Residue frames relative to the residue before (quaternion, step in Angstrom):
aa qw qx qy qz dx dy dz
M 1.0000 0.0000 0.0000 0.0000 0.00 0.00 0.00
A 0.1858 -0.7615 0.6112 0.1093 3.53 -1.02 0.78
N 0.2061 -0.7728 0.5900 0.1103 3.53 -0.96 0.85
K 0.7874 0.3275 -0.2600 0.4529 3.52 -1.31 0.38
V 0.1800 0.8010 -0.5470 0.1636 3.56 1.00 0.77
D 0.5311 0.6394 -0.4019 0.3841 3.59 1.23 -0.38
I 0.5335 0.6197 -0.4061 0.4079 3.61 1.18 -0.45
M 0.6192 0.5871 -0.3358 0.3990 3.55 1.07 -0.76
F 0.5888 0.5870 -0.3730 0.4119 3.58 1.15 -0.49
D 0.7943 0.3114 -0.1402 0.5025 3.57 0.98 -0.87
A 0.8244 0.0743 0.0061 0.5610 3.58 1.01 -0.77
P 0.1014 -0.8465 0.5195 0.0577 3.61 0.40 1.16
E 0.5868 0.5907 -0.3746 0.4080 3.59 1.15 -0.43
K 0.5963 0.5762 -0.3589 0.4285 3.61 1.26 -0.24
R 0.4414 0.6895 -0.4672 0.3338 3.61 1.25 -0.13
Q 0.2422 -0.7915 0.5499 0.1115 3.55 -0.86 1.03
V 0.7755 0.1395 -0.0742 0.6112 3.58 1.16 -0.61
Y 0.3720 -0.7274 0.5298 0.2279 3.56 -0.80 0.97
R 0.6412 -0.5582 0.3774 0.3672 3.54 -1.11 0.77
E 0.6584 0.5261 -0.3089 0.4408 3.57 0.90 -0.93
Q 0.6249 0.5340 -0.3337 0.4616 3.58 1.05 -0.75
A 0.6684 0.5036 -0.2972 0.4597 3.56 0.93 -0.89
V 0.6379 0.5224 -0.3246 0.4635 3.58 0.97 -0.85
L 0.6771 0.4871 -0.2913 0.4685 3.59 0.89 -0.91
F 0.6212 0.5397 -0.3380 0.4567 3.59 1.00 -0.80
C 0.6621 0.5026 -0.3014 0.4672 3.57 0.90 -0.93
R 0.6567 0.5132 -0.3075 0.4591 3.56 0.91 -0.92
D 0.7058 0.4853 -0.2652 0.4428 3.58 0.86 -0.99
H 0.7569 0.3598 -0.1922 0.5106 3.60 1.16 -0.56
G 0.5238 -0.6759 0.3932 0.3380 3.58 1.25 0.30
L 0.4486 0.6855 -0.4494 0.3562 3.55 1.13 0.65
V 0.4954 -0.6331 0.5021 0.3189 3.54 -1.25 0.42
W 0.2804 -0.7394 0.5881 0.1697 3.56 -0.90 0.95
I 0.0426 -0.7498 0.6603 0.0057 3.53 -0.87 1.03
D 0.5171 -0.7046 0.3868 0.2942 3.53 -0.59 1.15
E 0.6940 -0.4859 0.3447 0.4041 3.52 -1.28 0.42
C 0.0843 -0.8112 0.5787 0.0079 3.55 -1.06 0.78
S 0.1323 -0.7536 0.6351 0.1060 3.50 -1.38 0.17
A 0.3393 -0.7298 0.5584 0.2009 3.54 -0.65 1.12
L 0.6156 0.5743 -0.3391 0.4198 3.57 1.03 -0.77
C 0.7842 0.3058 -0.1487 0.5190 3.58 0.90 -0.95
G 0.4562 -0.7055 0.4382 0.3197 3.59 1.24 -0.10
I 0.3994 0.7180 -0.4716 0.3201 3.58 1.13 0.63
N 0.8749 -0.0284 -0.0291 0.4826 3.58 -0.80 1.13
I 0.3319 0.7522 -0.5105 0.2519 3.62 1.11 0.49
D 0.6859 0.4609 -0.2867 0.4847 3.61 0.76 -1.00
E 0.6436 0.5352 -0.3214 0.4428 3.57 0.93 -0.88
T 0.6306 0.5389 -0.3275 0.4523 3.58 1.04 -0.77
F 0.6892 0.4713 -0.2877 0.4692 3.58 0.82 -0.96
F 0.6503 0.5066 -0.3205 0.4667 3.59 0.97 -0.80
A 0.6507 0.5180 -0.3198 0.4539 3.60 0.96 -0.81
V 0.6514 0.5005 -0.3149 0.4754 3.60 0.98 -0.81
A 0.6591 0.5049 -0.3095 0.4636 3.60 0.91 -0.91
E 0.6543 0.5142 -0.3105 0.4595 3.57 0.97 -0.86
K 0.6510 0.5127 -0.3138 0.4635 3.59 0.98 -0.83
I 0.6287 0.5204 -0.3296 0.4746 3.60 1.00 -0.80
H 0.6595 0.5076 -0.3014 0.4653 3.57 0.88 -0.96
D 0.6736 0.5008 -0.3003 0.4532 3.60 0.82 -0.98
T 0.6572 0.5118 -0.3072 0.4603 3.58 0.97 -0.87
Q 0.6601 0.4979 -0.3106 0.4689 3.58 0.94 -0.86
M 0.6733 0.4923 -0.3044 0.4600 3.59 0.90 -0.86
E 0.6164 0.5280 -0.3451 0.4714 3.59 1.09 -0.64
L 0.6391 0.5114 -0.3238 0.4745 3.61 1.01 -0.75
V 0.6279 0.5100 -0.3292 0.4870 3.58 1.04 -0.75
R 0.6549 0.5282 -0.3102 0.4427 3.59 0.88 -0.94
R 0.7082 0.4482 -0.2537 0.4830 3.59 1.01 -0.81
G 0.4971 -0.6758 0.4148 0.3524 3.58 1.26 -0.16
K 0.4999 0.6676 -0.4166 0.3618 3.58 1.23 0.28
L 0.7676 0.1721 -0.1010 0.6091 3.57 1.30 -0.23
P 0.3542 -0.7326 0.5282 0.2425 3.59 -0.74 0.96
M 0.5967 -0.5854 0.4128 0.3617 3.56 -1.07 0.77
A 0.6240 0.5650 -0.3337 0.4243 3.58 1.06 -0.74
A 0.6052 0.5771 -0.3542 0.4186 3.60 1.20 -0.44
L 0.5946 0.5656 -0.3685 0.4367 3.57 1.21 -0.41
K 0.3469 -0.7368 0.5443 0.2015 3.55 -0.94 0.83
L 0.0535 0.8110 -0.5746 0.0960 3.54 0.23 1.30
R 0.1191 -0.7900 0.5991 0.0539 3.55 -0.99 0.82
E 0.3702 -0.7265 0.5346 0.2220 3.53 -0.97 0.82
A 0.7457 0.3341 -0.1938 0.5429 3.57 1.14 -0.57
D 0.5116 -0.6195 0.5001 0.3231 3.54 -1.20 0.58
T 0.0543 -0.8200 0.5698 -0.0060 3.56 -0.52 1.20
S 0.4200 0.7200 -0.4602 0.3058 3.57 1.26 0.19
R 0.4714 -0.6384 0.5278 0.3028 3.53 -1.24 0.45
H 0.1970 -0.7697 0.5978 0.1066 3.54 -0.96 0.86
Y 0.1416 -0.8047 0.5743 0.0510 3.55 -0.65 1.11
């Protein structure tokens, strides 16, 4: 994931890592690529959090499927216990 993509709008010469390099790095190291984002501009913020949550869920369920983690070990909640600000 790349942050501060909003810099590219005003000063593309400040880019330190090209998108293609990051995608290839993730692929070569078995990492999940989450597209570039900007908290300042609100670009891909929700998508980033959803992708991370989905990956965590998928990984946990795969461990359960393989028998390496009991389903009871997962902290599943039926009610929303998050704080809303």
